C-alpha positions as a Python dict, from the first residue, in 0.01 Angstrom:
ca = {
    (1, 'M'): (0, 0, 0),
    (2, 'K'): (-93, -100, 313),
    (3, 'K'): (103, 84, 555),
    (4, 'I'): (-5, 402, 355),
    (5, 'W'): (-349, 319, 329),
    (6, 'S'): (-337, 225, 708),
    (7, 'L'): (-187, 583, 823),
    (8, 'I'): (-509, 770, 522),
    (9, 'G'): (-756, 529, 776),
    (10, 'K'): (-588, 663, 1093),
    (11, 'A'): (-585, 1048, 951),
    (12, 'S'): (-935, 991, 816),
    (13, 'Y'): (-1053, 846, 1168),
    (14, 'S'): (-898, 1153, 1365),
    (15, 'L'): (-1000, 1427, 1147),
    (16, 'V'): (-1379, 1322, 1040),
    (17, 'P'): (-1485, 1401, 1380),
    (18, 'I'): (-1308, 1767, 1338),
    (19, 'M'): (-1441, 1795, 994),
    (20, 'A'): (-1858, 1723, 1198),
    (21, 'L'): (-1828, 1988, 1439),
    (22, 'V'): (-1686, 2237, 1242),
    (23, 'L'): (-2033, 2191, 1000),
    (24, 'L'): (-2179, 2168, 1330),
    (25, 'V'): (-2148, 2521, 1371),
    (26, 'F'): (-2041, 2616, 995),
    (27, 'I'): (-2403, 2518, 845),
    (28, 'P'): (-2634, 2743, 1125),
    (29, 'L'): (-2414, 3007, 1176),
    (30, 'Y'): (-2281, 3128, 777),
    (31, 'P'): (-2540, 3344, 584),
    (32, 'K'): (-2610, 3199, 242),
    (33, 'L'): (-2412, 3429, 60),
    (34, 'P'): (-2338, 3288, -380),
    (35, 'S'): (-2059, 3194, -461),
    (36, 'L'): (-2128, 3060, -820),
    (37, 'E'): (-2390, 3091, -990),
    (38, 'I'): (-2577, 2795, -1145),
    (39, 'P'): (-2704, 2860, -1552),
    (40, 'G'): (-3142, 2864, -1545),
    (41, 'S'): (-3136, 2863, -1132),
    (42, 'Y'): (-3104, 3111, -894),
    (43, 'V'): (-2973, 2802, -656),
    (44, 'R'): (-2675, 2894, -605),
    (45, 'I'): (-2336, 2708, -528),
    (46, 'R'): (-2208, 2849, -180),
    (47, 'L'): (-1915, 2856, 37),
    (48, 'E'): (-2126, 2540, 273),
    (49, 'D'): (-2089, 2312, -44),
    (50, 'F'): (-1720, 2356, -40),
    (51, 'A'): (-1705, 2306, 336),
    (52, 'I'): (-1897, 1939, 274),
    (53, 'A'): (-1730, 1865, -7),
    (54, 'V'): (-1356, 1845, 169),
    (55, 'A'): (-1554, 1643, 434),
    (56, 'F'): (-1673, 1389, 177),
    (57, 'L'): (-1289, 1404, 102),
    (58, 'I'): (-1134, 1343, 390),
    (59, 'A'): (-1380, 1144, 553),
    (60, 'L'): (-1353, 870, 206),
    (61, 'P'): (-1136, 630, 360),
    (62, 'L'): (-1310, 549, 661),
    (63, 'L'): (-1633, 559, 478),
    (64, 'W'): (-1504, 219, 265),
    (65, 'Q'): (-1320, 93, 599),
    (66, 'K'): (-1700, 108, 809),
    (67, 'K'): (-1920, 12, 477),
    (68, 'Q'): (-2017, -287, 667),
    (69, 'I'): (-2112, -112, 977),
    (70, 'L'): (-2304, 156, 804),
    (71, 'L'): (-2471, -34, 526),
    (72, 'K'): (-2598, -272, 876),
    (73, 'N'): (-2796, 39, 980),
    (74, 'P'): (-3122, 63, 809),
    (75, 'I'): (-3154, 446, 830),
    (76, 'G'): (-2786, 411, 620),
    (77, 'Q'): (-2979, 148, 377),
    (78, 'G'): (-3269, 339, 325),
    (79, 'I'): (-3032, 603, 236),
    (80, 'I'): (-2855, 396, 24),
    (81, 'V'): (-3188, 274, -142),
    (82, 'Y'): (-3288, 632, -167),
    (83, 'W'): (-3006, 770, -398),
    (84, 'L'): (-3007, 442, -612),
    (85, 'V'): (-3365, 530, -738),
    (86, 'G'): (-3259, 941, -796),
    (87, 'L'): (-3068, 776, -1017),
    (88, 'T'): (-3298, 590, -1209),
    (89, 'V'): (-3552, 834, -1179),
    (90, 'T'): (-3288, 1148, -1334),
    (91, 'L'): (-3202, 906, -1576),
    (92, 'S'): (-3566, 842, -1644),
    (93, 'A'): (-3638, 1221, -1636),
    (94, 'I'): (-3375, 1343, -1899),
    (95, 'F'): (-3412, 1091, -2171),
    (96, 'I'): (-3778, 1017, -2115),
    (97, 'T'): (-3966, 1212, -2022),
    (98, 'Q'): (-3748, 1489, -2099),
    (99, 'L'): (-3908, 1794, -1893),
    (100, 'V'): (-3614, 1889, -1707),
    (101, 'W'): (-3221, 2050, -1817),
    (102, 'P'): (-3011, 1798, -1712),
    (103, 'H'): (-2759, 1985, -1583),
    (104, 'L'): (-3054, 2106, -1268),
    (105, 'A'): (-3160, 1803, -1275),
    (106, 'W'): (-2788, 1602, -1217),
    (107, 'L'): (-2762, 1948, -942),
    (108, 'H'): (-3073, 1846, -754),
    (109, 'Y'): (-2998, 1475, -712),
    (110, 'F'): (-2625, 1546, -629),
    (111, 'R'): (-2775, 1811, -347),
    (112, 'R'): (-2937, 1505, -199),
    (113, 'I'): (-2711, 1352, -200),
    (114, 'E'): (-2463, 1598, -34),
    (115, 'Y'): (-2764, 1618, 189),
    (116, 'M'): (-2810, 1271, 333),
    (117, 'G'): (-2471, 1171, 287),
    (118, 'L'): (-2443, 1351, 610),
    (119, 'F'): (-2611, 1152, 856),
    (120, 'F'): (-2276, 891, 710),
    (121, 'L'): (-2008, 1188, 876),
    (122, 'G'): (-2210, 1276, 1186),
    (123, 'F'): (-2264, 868, 1201),
    (124, 'L'): (-1826, 832, 1250),
    (125, 'A'): (-1772, 1157, 1436),
    (126, 'I'): (-1910, 935, 1725),
    (127, 'R'): (-1551, 749, 1882),
    (128, 'N'): (-1660, 758, 2218),
    (129, 'K'): (-1856, 906, 2543),
    (130, 'K'): (-1640, 1235, 2473),
    (131, 'D'): (-1705, 1334, 2128),
    (132, 'F'): (-2054, 1350, 2172),
    (133, 'K'): (-2022, 1576, 2451),
    (134, 'I'): (-1847, 1772, 2258),
    (135, 'F'): (-2141, 1849, 1998),
    (136, 'L'): (-2348, 1892, 2249),
    (137, 'N'): (-2245, 2130, 2415),
    (138, 'V'): (-2102, 2303, 2057),
    (139, 'L'): (-2489, 2264, 1958),
    (140, 'L'): (-2589, 2510, 2210),
    (141, 'I'): (-2371, 2721, 2157),
    (142, 'V'): (-2468, 2762, 1821),
    (143, 'I'): (-2829, 2796, 1900),
    (144, 'S'): (-2800, 3050, 2129),
    (145, 'I'): (-2559, 3285, 1905),
    (146, 'V'): (-2851, 3217, 1632),
    (147, 'F'): (-3064, 3361, 1945),
    (148, 'F'): (-2873, 3645, 1962),
    (149, 'Y'): (-2853, 3698, 1662),
    (150, 'A'): (-3189, 3716, 1554),
    (151, 'L'): (-3311, 3945, 1874),
    (152, 'G'): (-3037, 4168, 1697),
    (153, 'Q'): (-3209, 4175, 1400),
    (154, 'K'): (-3557, 4237, 1589),
    (155, 'F'): (-3465, 4516, 1735),
    (156, 'Y'): (-3091, 4681, 1642),
    (157, 'S'): (-3135, 4617, 1226),
    (158, 'L'): (-2875, 4377, 1204),
    (159, 'P'): (-2875, 4265, 848),
    (160, 'A'): (-3052, 3945, 667),
    (161, 'I'): (-2990, 3678, 384),
    (162, 'S'): (-3187, 3558, 233),
    (163, 'T'): (-3305, 3349, -65),
    (164, 'M'): (-3727, 3430, -7),
    (165, 'N'): (-3717, 3508, -371),
    (166, 'E'): (-3425, 3524, -711),
    (167, 'E'): (-3320, 3912, -601),
    (168, 'F'): (-3279, 3847, -219),
    (169, 'S'): (-3055, 3497, -332),
    (170, 'K'): (-2801, 3686, -518),
    (171, 'G'): (-2595, 3761, -137),
    (172, 'I'): (-2822, 4132, -76),
    (173, 'M'): (-2802, 4235, 271),
    (174, 'I'): (-3126, 4375, 364),
    (175, 'R'): (-3279, 4473, 707),
    (176, 'L'): (-3610, 4423, 873),
    (177, 'D'): (-3940, 4684, 943),
    (178, 'V'): (-4180, 4586, 1205),
    (179, 'W'): (-4378, 4354, 945),
    (180, 'T'): (-4105, 4115, 863),
    (181, 'R'): (-4024, 3783, 1008),
    (182, 'V'): (-3675, 3736, 1185),
    (183, 'S'): (-3500, 3485, 959),
    (184, 'A'): (-3159, 3529, 1204),
    (185, 'T'): (-2857, 3313, 999),
    (186, 'F'): (-3115, 3122, 816),
    (187, 'A'): (-3289, 3188, 469),
    (188, 'G'): (-3604, 3251, 571),
    (189, 'H'): (-3828, 3253, 869),
    (190, 'Y'): (-3940, 2906, 806),
    (191, 'D'): (-3620, 2724, 781),
    (192, 'L'): (-3501, 2941, 1156),
    (193, 'A'): (-3859, 2807, 1255),
    (194, 'I'): (-3849, 2438, 1119),
    (195, 'F'): (-3450, 2404, 1306),
    (196, 'M'): (-3595, 2502, 1619),
    (197, 'T'): (-3823, 2214, 1588),
    (198, 'I'): (-3559, 1982, 1557),
    (199, 'V'): (-3319, 2103, 1802),
    (200, 'I'): (-3642, 2154, 2109),
    (201, 'P'): (-3732, 1839, 2161),
    (202, 'I'): (-3276, 1764, 2215),
    (203, 'I'): (-3263, 2052, 2460),
    (204, 'L'): (-3580, 1925, 2665),
    (205, 'A'): (-3397, 1563, 2635),
    (206, 'T'): (-3117, 1646, 2799),
    (207, 'F'): (-3269, 1932, 3042),
    (208, 'F'): (-3458, 1533, 3176),
    (209, 'S'): (-3192, 1364, 3153),
    (210, 'T'): (-2968, 1512, 3314),
    (211, 'K'): (-2890, 1606, 3673),
    (212, 'S'): (-2680, 1887, 3732),
    (213, 'K'): (-2867, 2179, 3836),
    (214, 'A'): (-2638, 2446, 3680),
    (215, 'K'): (-2687, 2240, 3354),
    (216, 'K'): (-3064, 2268, 3404),
    (217, 'L'): (-3116, 2581, 3426),
    (218, 'I'): (-2875, 2633, 3112),
    (219, 'M'): (-3140, 2416, 2951),
    (220, 'V'): (-3460, 2617, 3052),
    (221, 'L'): (-3284, 2945, 2929),
    (222, 'I'): (-3214, 2775, 2589),
    (223, 'F'): (-3542, 2678, 2572),
    (224, 'L'): (-3750, 2954, 2681),
    (225, 'A'): (-3469, 3115, 2387),
    (226, 'C'): (-3584, 2803, 2161),
    (227, 'Y'): (-3943, 2923, 2229),
    (228, 'Y'): (-3959, 3285, 2165),
    (229, 'L'): (-3769, 3209, 1836),
    (230, 'L'): (-4049, 3067, 1683),
    (231, 'I'): (-4286, 3228, 1847),
    (232, 'L'): (-4133, 3583, 1659),
    (233, 'T'): (-4088, 3340, 1326),
    (234, 'A'): (-4531, 3328, 1342),
    (235, 'S'): (-4479, 3021, 1179),
    (236, 'R'): (-4837, 2829, 1251),
    (237, 'I'): (-4723, 2512, 1130),
    (238, 'S'): (-4359, 2492, 1287),
    (239, 'F'): (-4579, 2616, 1610),
    (240, 'V'): (-4784, 2337, 1606),
    (241, 'A'): (-4462, 2043, 1469),
    (242, 'Y'): (-4343, 2166, 1816),
    (243, 'L'): (-4596, 2100, 1980),
    (244, 'G'): (-4666, 1768, 1827),
    (245, 'S'): (-4302, 1679, 1938),
    (246, 'I'): (-4268, 1779, 2282),
    (247, 'S'): (-4568, 1620, 2350),
    (248, 'L'): (-4468, 1275, 2184),
    (249, 'L'): (-4121, 1332, 2396),
    (250, 'L'): (-4294, 1378, 2743),
    (251, 'I'): (-4473, 1060, 2647),
    (252, 'L'): (-4172, 810, 2533),
    (253, 'I'): (-3950, 919, 2876),
    (254, 'N'): (-4271, 887, 3097),
    (255, 'K'): (-4304, 1252, 3174),
    (256, 'K'): (-4660, 1260, 3119),
    (257, 'W'): (-4746, 1492, 3427),
    (258, 'W'): (-4466, 1732, 3251),
    (259, 'L'): (-4724, 1742, 2922),
    (260, 'P'): (-5052, 1993, 3063),
    (261, 'P'): (-4783, 2299, 3228),
    (262, 'I'): (-4560, 2263, 2924),
    (263, 'I'): (-4833, 2239, 2636),
    (264, 'A'): (-4999, 2534, 2873),
    (265, 'L'): (-4735, 2767, 2900),
    (266, 'S'): (-4674, 2709, 2529),
    (267, 'L'): (-5037, 2812, 2392),
    (268, 'L'): (-5045, 3107, 2723),
    (269, 'G'): (-4759, 3195, 2526),
    (270, 'S'): (-4803, 3247, 2218),
    (271, 'F'): (-5109, 3455, 2323),
    (272, 'F'): (-4892, 3700, 2334),
    (273, 'S'): (-4750, 3734, 1964),
    (274, 'E'): (-4968, 3934, 1809),
    (275, 'D'): (-4833, 3815, 1427),
    (276, 'I'): (-4842, 3436, 1533),
    (277, 'N'): (-5232, 3517, 1680),
    (278, 'Q'): (-5346, 3712, 1358),
    (279, 'R'): (-5164, 3397, 1157),
    (280, 'F'): (-5383, 3149, 1352),
    (281, 'A'): (-5690, 3384, 1314),
    (282, 'A'): (-5695, 3442, 953),
    (283, 'T'): (-5632, 3117, 875),
    (284, 'I'): (-5952, 3026, 1025),
    (285, 'K'): (-6123, 3310, 848),
    (286, 'V'): (-5978, 3312, 533),
    (287, 'E'): (-5878, 2926, 440),
    (288, 'G'): (-6173, 2779, 657),
    (289, 'P'): (-6441, 2798, 468),
    (290, 'K'): (-6233, 2693, 86),
    (291, 'I'): (-6130, 2396, 332),
    (292, 'V'): (-6486, 2289, 401),
    (293, 'Q'): (-6569, 2361, 70),
    (294, 'K'): (-6329, 2158, -62),
    (295, 'I'): (-6408, 1921, 143),
    (296, 'S'): (-6800, 1897, 11),
    (297, 'R'): (-6728, 1949, -337),
    (298, 'T'): (-6446, 1587, -289),
    (299, 'L'): (-6748, 1427, -130),
    (300, 'E'): (-6950, 1500, -336),
    (301, 'S'): (-6775, 1364, -644),
    (302, 'L'): (-6718, 1031, -490),
    (303, 'L'): (-7138, 1000, -488),
    (304, 'P'): (-7300, 848, -828),
    (305, 'E'): (-7347, 1100, -1139),
    (306, 'E'): (-7749, 1126, -1069),
    (307, 'K'): (-7709, 1194, -722),
    (308, 'Q'): (-7483, 1493, -846),
    (309, 'Q'): (-7660, 1650, -1117),
    (310, 'D'): (-7958, 1644, -885),
    (311, 'L'): (-7748, 1848, -632),
    (312, 'A'): (-7533, 2080, -911),
    (313, 'Q'): (-7943, 2174, -1052),
    (314, 'K'): (-8064, 2256, -716),
    (315, 'R'): (-7776, 2483, -680),
    (316, 'L'): (-7846, 2644, -1015),
    (317, 'L'): (-8240, 2693, -880),
    (318, 'T'): (-8114, 2829, -482),
    (319, 'P'): (-8237, 3147, -538),
    (320, 'T'): (-7890, 3403, -411),
    (321, 'P'): (-8075, 3549, -5),
    (322, 'I'): (-8097, 3939, -18),
    (323, 'A'): (-8103, 4101, 349),
    (324, 'I'): (-8420, 4257, 462),
    (325, 'G'): (-8477, 4594, 338),
    (326, 'K'): (-8193, 4642, 87),
    (327, 'E'): (-8401, 4620, -181),
    (328, 'I'): (-8309, 4806, -479),
    (329, 'N'): (-8530, 4897, -854),
    (330, 'E'): (-8294, 4987, -1122),
    (331, 'E'): (-8439, 5342, -1081),
    (332, 'E'): (-8281, 5408, -718),
    (333, 'A'): (-8005, 5110, -823),
    (334, 'K'): (-7893, 5392, -1133),
    (335, 'K'): (-7901, 5672, -858),
    (336, 'K'): (-7706, 5548, -674),
    (337, 'I'): (-7454, 5459, -941),
    (338, 'A'): (-7473, 5744, -1151),
    (339, 'P'): (-7196, 6004, -1014),
    (340, 'P'): (-7303, 6368, -915),
    (341, 'T'): (-7219, 6662, -1176),
    (342, 'T'): (-6916, 6795, -1022),
    (343, 'A'): (-6890, 7069, -1336),
    (344, 'G'): (-6641, 7327, -1248),
    (345, 'I'): (-6496, 7173, -922),
    (346, 'T'): (-6164, 7056, -915),
    (347, 'P'): (-6202, 6787, -669),
    (348, 'K'): (-5989, 6681, -424),
    (349, 'P'): (-5763, 6387, -404),
    (350, 'T'): (-5819, 6164, -187),
    (351, 'P'): (-5541, 5978, 67),
    (352, 'T'): (-5554, 5610, 31),
    (353, 'P'): (-5585, 5450, 289),
    (354, 'M'): (-5321, 5205, 456),
    (355, 'P'): (-5409, 4846, 534),
    (356, 'S'): (-5425, 4726, 908),
    (357, 'R'): (-5172, 4466, 968),
    (358, 'Q'): (-5482, 4268, 1022),
    (359, 'K'): (-5576, 4311, 664),
    (360, 'A'): (-5182, 4282, 556),
    (361, 'T'): (-5174, 3939, 725),
    (362, 'E'): (-5534, 3800, 568),
    (363, 'V'): (-5440, 3909, 233),
    (364, 'G'): (-5091, 3752, 267),
    (365, 'V'): (-5247, 3447, 459),
    (366, 'E'): (-5571, 3438, 137),
    (367, 'R'): (-5224, 3464, -94),
    (368, 'S'): (-5026, 3162, 69),
    (369, 'G'): (-5321, 2974, 49),
    (370, 'D'): (-5382, 3043, -314),
    (371, 'I'): (-5050, 2991, -389),
    (372, 'R'): (-5059, 2634, -239),
    (373, 'F'): (-5379, 2516, -282),
    (374, 'G'): (-5444, 2675, -619),
    (375, 'V'): (-5103, 2628, -841),
    (376, 'E'): (-4822, 2444, -670),
    (377, 'W'): (-4973, 2136, -527),
    (378, 'P'): (-5233, 2117, -830),
    (379, 'R'): (-4885, 2120, -1020),
    (380, 'A'): (-4726, 1841, -823),
    (381, 'I'): (-5014, 1652, -881),
    (382, 'K'): (-5018, 1692, -1260),
    (383, 'H'): (-4681, 1581, -1277),
    (384, 'F'): (-4740, 1333, -1138),
    (385, 'K'): (-5002, 1166, -1274),
    (386, 'K'): (-4729, 1205, -1622),
    (387, 'N'): (-4532, 947, -1482),
    (388, 'P'): (-4641, 772, -1154),
    (389, 'L'): (-4405, 588, -1162),
    (390, 'L'): (-4033, 702, -1153),
    (391, 'G'): (-4265, 1048, -1181),
    (392, 'T'): (-4143, 1379, -1424),
    (393, 'G'): (-3743, 1437, -1190),
    (394, 'Y'): (-3569, 1638, -1016),
    (395, 'S'): (-3627, 2025, -1072),
    (396, 'S'): (-3915, 1944, -1329),
    (397, 'I'): (-4197, 2165, -1071),
    (398, 'T'): (-3956, 2463, -988),
    (399, 'L'): (-3788, 2588, -647),
    (400, 'A'): (-4163, 2629, -460),
    (401, 'T'): (-4476, 2320, -361),
    (402, 'D'): (-4436, 2374, -1),
    (403, 'N'): (-4516, 2040, 55),
    (404, 'D'): (-4226, 1812, 21),
    (405, 'Y'): (-4493, 1503, -15),
    (406, 'L'): (-4611, 1625, -321),
    (407, 'R'): (-4342, 1749, -433),
    (408, 'T'): (-4149, 1382, -429),
    (409, 'L'): (-4444, 1206, -617),
    (410, 'G'): (-4425, 1479, -861),
    (411, 'E'): (-4027, 1471, -894),
    (412, 'T'): (-3937, 1058, -851),
    (413, 'G'): (-4323, 926, -864),
    (414, 'L'): (-4408, 609, -675),
    (415, 'L'): (-4059, 443, -603),
    (416, 'G'): (-3918, 755, -482),
    (417, 'F'): (-4231, 828, -280),
    (418, 'L'): (-4129, 491, -104),
    (419, 'A'): (-3793, 520, -83),
    (420, 'L'): (-3822, 795, 141),
    (421, 'T'): (-4041, 661, 335),
    (422, 'T'): (-3877, 347, 437),
    (423, 'I'): (-3586, 608, 592),
    (424, 'F'): (-3813, 756, 822),
    (425, 'I'): (-3979, 423, 867),
    (426, 'N'): (-3660, 228, 916),
    (427, 'Q'): (-3594, 460, 1258),
    (428, 'I'): (-3903, 298, 1438),
    (429, 'P'): (-3756, -8, 1540),
    (430, 'L'): (-3475, 168, 1634),
    (431, 'Y'): (-3667, 354, 1867),
    (432, 'I'): (-3908, 106, 2038),
    (433, 'R'): (-3538, -119, 2065),
    (434, 'N'): (-3443, 159, 2253),
    (435, 'I'): (-3764, 295, 2459),
    (436, 'L'): (-3792, -102, 2599),
    (437, 'N'): (-3446, -191, 2684),
    (438, 'K'): (-3439, -154, 3002),
    (439, 'K'): (-3022, -165, 3036),
    (440, 'I'): (-2965, 121, 2852),
    (441, 'N'): (-2827, 473, 3041),
    (442, 'R'): (-3106, 698, 3081),
    (443, 'E'): (-2938, 1005, 2858),
    (444, 'T'): (-2939, 748, 2531),
    (445, 'L'): (-3292, 690, 2591),
    (446, 'F'): (-3411, 1028, 2632),
    (447, 'L'): (-3178, 1098, 2279),
    (448, 'S'): (-3335, 824, 2120),
    (449, 'T'): (-3719, 968, 2191),
    (450, 'A'): (-3587, 1337, 2103),
    (451, 'I'): (-3421, 1204, 1765),
    (452, 'A'): (-3780, 1097, 1718),
    (453, 'S'): (-3950, 1353, 1838),
    (454, 'T'): (-3738, 1583, 1598),
    (455, 'T'): (-3838, 1321, 1369),
    (456, 'L'): (-4179, 1386, 1383),
    (457, 'A'): (-4174, 1751, 1364),
    (458, 'L'): (-3966, 1789, 1082),
    (459, 'L'): (-4209, 1489, 871),
    (460, 'A'): (-4547, 1743, 1010),
    (461, 'S'): (-4340, 2045, 858),
    (462, 'M'): (-4294, 1880, 558),
    (463, 'L'): (-4704, 1927, 468),
    (464, 'F'): (-4672, 2298, 439),
    (465, 'I'): (-4323, 2375, 346),
    (466, 'D'): (-3981, 2230, 133),
    (467, 'A'): (-3831, 2151, 465),
    (468, 'L'): (-3608, 1897, 288),
    (469, 'E'): (-3535, 2141, 12),
    (470, 'S'): (-3390, 2384, 294),
    (471, 'S'): (-2953, 2353, 275),
    (472, 'K'): (-2957, 2442, 618),
    (473, 'V'): (-3243, 2292, 787),
    (474, 'A'): (-3170, 1939, 596),
    (475, 'F'): (-2769, 1988, 624),
    (476, 'S'): (-2905, 2041, 1005),
    (477, 'Y'): (-3122, 1715, 995),
    (478, 'W'): (-2933, 1499, 879),
    (479, 'L'): (-2584, 1564, 1085),
    (480, 'I'): (-2805, 1603, 1449),
    (481, 'L'): (-2959, 1242, 1328),
    (482, 'G'): (-2622, 1092, 1196),
    (483, 'L'): (-2406, 1200, 1557),
    (484, 'I'): (-2731, 1071, 1791),
    (485, 'I'): (-2821, 733, 1591),
    (486, 'G'): (-2377, 728, 1622),
    (487, 'K'): (-2402, 780, 2008),
    (488, 'V'): (-2693, 490, 2056),
    (489, 'N'): (-2514, 262, 1857),
    (490, 'L'): (-2180, 297, 2024),
    (491, 'E'): (-2387, 256, 2328),
    (492, 'E'): (-2536, -83, 2145),
    (493, 'K'): (-2211, -195, 2109),
    (494, 'N'): (-2065, -112, 2456),
    (495, 'E'): (-2346, -343, 2606),
    (496, 'S'): (-2272, -610, 2358),
    (497, 'K'): (-1980, -672, 2467),
}
C-alpha cells in the first residue's frame, strides 16, 4: 500500500506543474462559453471549472503530502481561515437568515474555494528555477495572444463572448462597434483592464531584473501592448490602480528616477485616448457635484440636532436665484407655453438628433454612478445591518455590487471581511522580509515587489469592481500569486540550506 501511495505521490508531483501550466494558458484565452446552467442564476458551469476540478484531483495526493509546508505559509493559513468562516456563513444563511437559495449559496461558496485553491496549486508547481522560467515565458506568450486578439476585435470585427448581462452570458458571439470597449478573450472590458493591472508590474519587474538586451526589448514591447489595451478598455479605476501599482514597484526596487518619465508618458498617452478622456471628464462633471453634496450631508449629520435643523431651515428660506433678464410674468409664461395654432397644417416630422459621443458617455457615467451609489452599495449595507457578524450569505445580494469590500461585508459580515483582509495583510511581512534581505537574488526580490504591486492594483480595483467575483481575474490572480510565492519560498529554502 505504501508503494502504491508513493507512486501516486510521484505521479502527482510530476503532473501538477503541467496542469498549472495548462490552466495558466487556458483560463485567460478560452472564452466564457457555457457548459451547464444553474437554476435561478445566469452563472454557469464552464469548461474551465472542469479543467480546474481535474487539476485538483491530480494535485490531491501532493497537497496531502505537503500539507505542513502549505499550512506554515501565512497566506495559506489566511485562505483556510476564510474558507472556514465562509462555511459558517453559508450554514448561517441557509438555516438562520434564510435569504438565499441553498444551492446558490453553496455554489458561490465552492467557487471561492475553487478560486483561492489555485494559490496552493501554483505554490506546489514550482519545484526549481527552471519551472518558474517556463511559467513566466508562457505567461508572456498568453499576454501577447490576448493583445493581438483585442486588436482583431477593435479593427477586424473578431467576436467577443461577454457575461455583462444575462442574455450575453448564454454564449452569444457579439461583434463590437466603435462605441464598445474591447474585452479580448475576457468576459468584459473591466475584466481585461484588471488583468492588465495584474501582469504589468510583473513585466516591469522582469525588465529591470534581466540583463539580456533582447529580453529587455521584448519586455518593453509587451509593456506597451498591455498599456495600450488598458487605455482601450477606458476603465478609470484600473488606470488609477495601474499608476499606483507601478509607482509602488519603482519605489520598492529603488528605481525612483524612472518614476517621473513613466508616469508622465502614461498620462501623456492617455490624453490621446478619446474614450478615457471623456470618461474622466464626465466623472468630474457628473459625479463630482454629487460626491461633494454627499460628503457635506454626511458631515452635517455629525453636527448636533439643533444645528442640523438650522441648516435645514436656511435651505427652505433661501430663495432660488433667477438669472437677470430671465424674469417673466404669468401672461408671458402662458404665451411661451401655449402651442401655436396649426389648424389645417400638416406638421413636418422633426428628426430626433443622435446624441453626441460625449453626451452618451456622460449618460453612461451618470447611470453607472446612480446604480452604484443609489442601488448596489445601499443594498449591501442593508444586508450587513441585518446580520453584522456573519452577513446574509453568498449570493444574497445578487451578482453585482461593484465594490468587493461592501459585498464581503453584506454577504459574510465582519468575520468574513476580517478573514478576507487577513489573507492580504499576511502578505506584507513576506514582502518586507524579502525587500530587507540583502542576500536574496535580484530576480526574486523584484518578483516579490511585483506581486505586492499587483495586489495593490487588485485592492484598488475592488473599490469599484467586483474583481474577486470575476472568474478569469480571480483564477489568474490566485494562480500567479501561488507561482511567485512558490518561487520565493524555493529561494528561501535554498538560502537556509
